[in-house]
C-alpha positions as CSV (number, residue, x, y, z in Angstrom):
1,M,-40.7,-6.4,31.5
2,E,-41.2,-10.5,30.5
3,A,-45.0,-9.4,30.2
4,A,-44.5,-6.6,28.3
5,I,-42.1,-8.4,25.4
6,G,-45.7,-11.0,25.4
7,E,-48.0,-7.8,24.6
8,A,-45.7,-6.2,22.8
9,L,-45.6,-9.1,20.3
10,L,-49.1,-9.9,20.4
11,D,-50.3,-6.0,20.5
12,P,-47.9,-4.0,18.4
13,E,-48.5,-0.8,17.7
14,I,-45.8,-1.1,14.8
15,V,-44.0,-3.3,13.4
16,I,-41.0,-2.3,11.0
17,Q,-38.7,-4.3,8.8
18,S,-35.4,-4.0,9.5
19,R,-33.4,-2.3,7.3
20,S,-29.8,-4.4,8.4
21,D,-31.5,-7.5,8.1
22,D,-34.4,-9.0,6.0
23,Q,-35.0,-11.5,7.9
24,A,-35.7,-9.0,11.0
25,R,-38.6,-7.6,12.3
26,L,-39.1,-4.7,15.1
27,Y,-42.1,-4.9,17.2
28,Y,-42.7,-1.6,18.8
29,R,-45.1,-0.9,21.9
30,S,-45.1,1.9,24.4
31,Y,-45.0,2.2,27.9
32,T,-45.4,5.4,30.7
33,G,-44.4,3.1,33.5
34,T,-40.7,1.9,33.2
35,P,-37.8,2.2,35.6
36,V,-36.9,4.6,33.1
37,G,-39.8,6.8,32.3
38,E,-41.8,7.0,29.7
39,K,-40.5,4.9,26.2
40,L,-40.8,2.8,23.5
41,L,-40.7,-1.0,23.9
42,C,-38.8,-3.0,20.7
43,V,-39.1,-6.7,20.9
44,V,-36.7,-7.7,17.6
45,V,-38.3,-11.1,16.4
46,K,-35.6,-13.2,13.4
47,I,-37.6,-14.4,11.1
48,S,-36.6,-17.8,8.6
49,P,-38.8,-20.8,7.4
50,G,-40.6,-22.4,9.6
51,D,-38.8,-20.5,12.8
52,A,-39.2,-17.4,14.1
53,F,-37.4,-16.0,18.2
54,V,-36.3,-13.1,19.6
55,L,-33.0,-12.2,19.2
56,T,-33.4,-8.8,21.7
57,A,-36.0,-6.8,23.7
58,Y,-35.0,-3.1,24.7
59,L,-36.3,0.5,25.7
60,T,-35.9,3.2,23.5
61,D,-36.9,7.3,22.5
62,R,-38.1,6.4,19.1
63,R,-38.2,3.9,16.5
64,K,-35.9,2.9,13.7
65,R,-36.6,4.0,10.3
66,G,-37.6,1.3,7.9
67,E,-40.3,-0.2,5.7
68,I,-43.7,0.2,8.0
69,I,-45.2,-3.6,7.6
70,W,-48.1,-3.4,10.3
71,T,-50.0,-0.7,12.3
72,A,-52.4,-0.7,14.9
73,Q,-56.0,0.0,14.2
74,P,-57.2,2.8,16.3
C-alpha cells in the first residue's frame, strides 16, 4: 500500500496530534479495497525542527483520540 501512504499524506481526511508524543501527528484516510476490507490507513509522522519522517503506517478500524489539527473540507 505504498501509494496509499503517499495519498494519505498528501490528501488526508483528518490529522490528529498524538497524545503520547508532542512531535508526532497521525494522518488518516479511509480505504475500501484493502486486503482486510474497509479500514482507515493511519500514517504516523514525526515532526521536528527542520525534519519530518514517517514512523509507521497501519490499518485500523478507528482513529485514536487526540487534538484534531486539520480536517478535509467536504
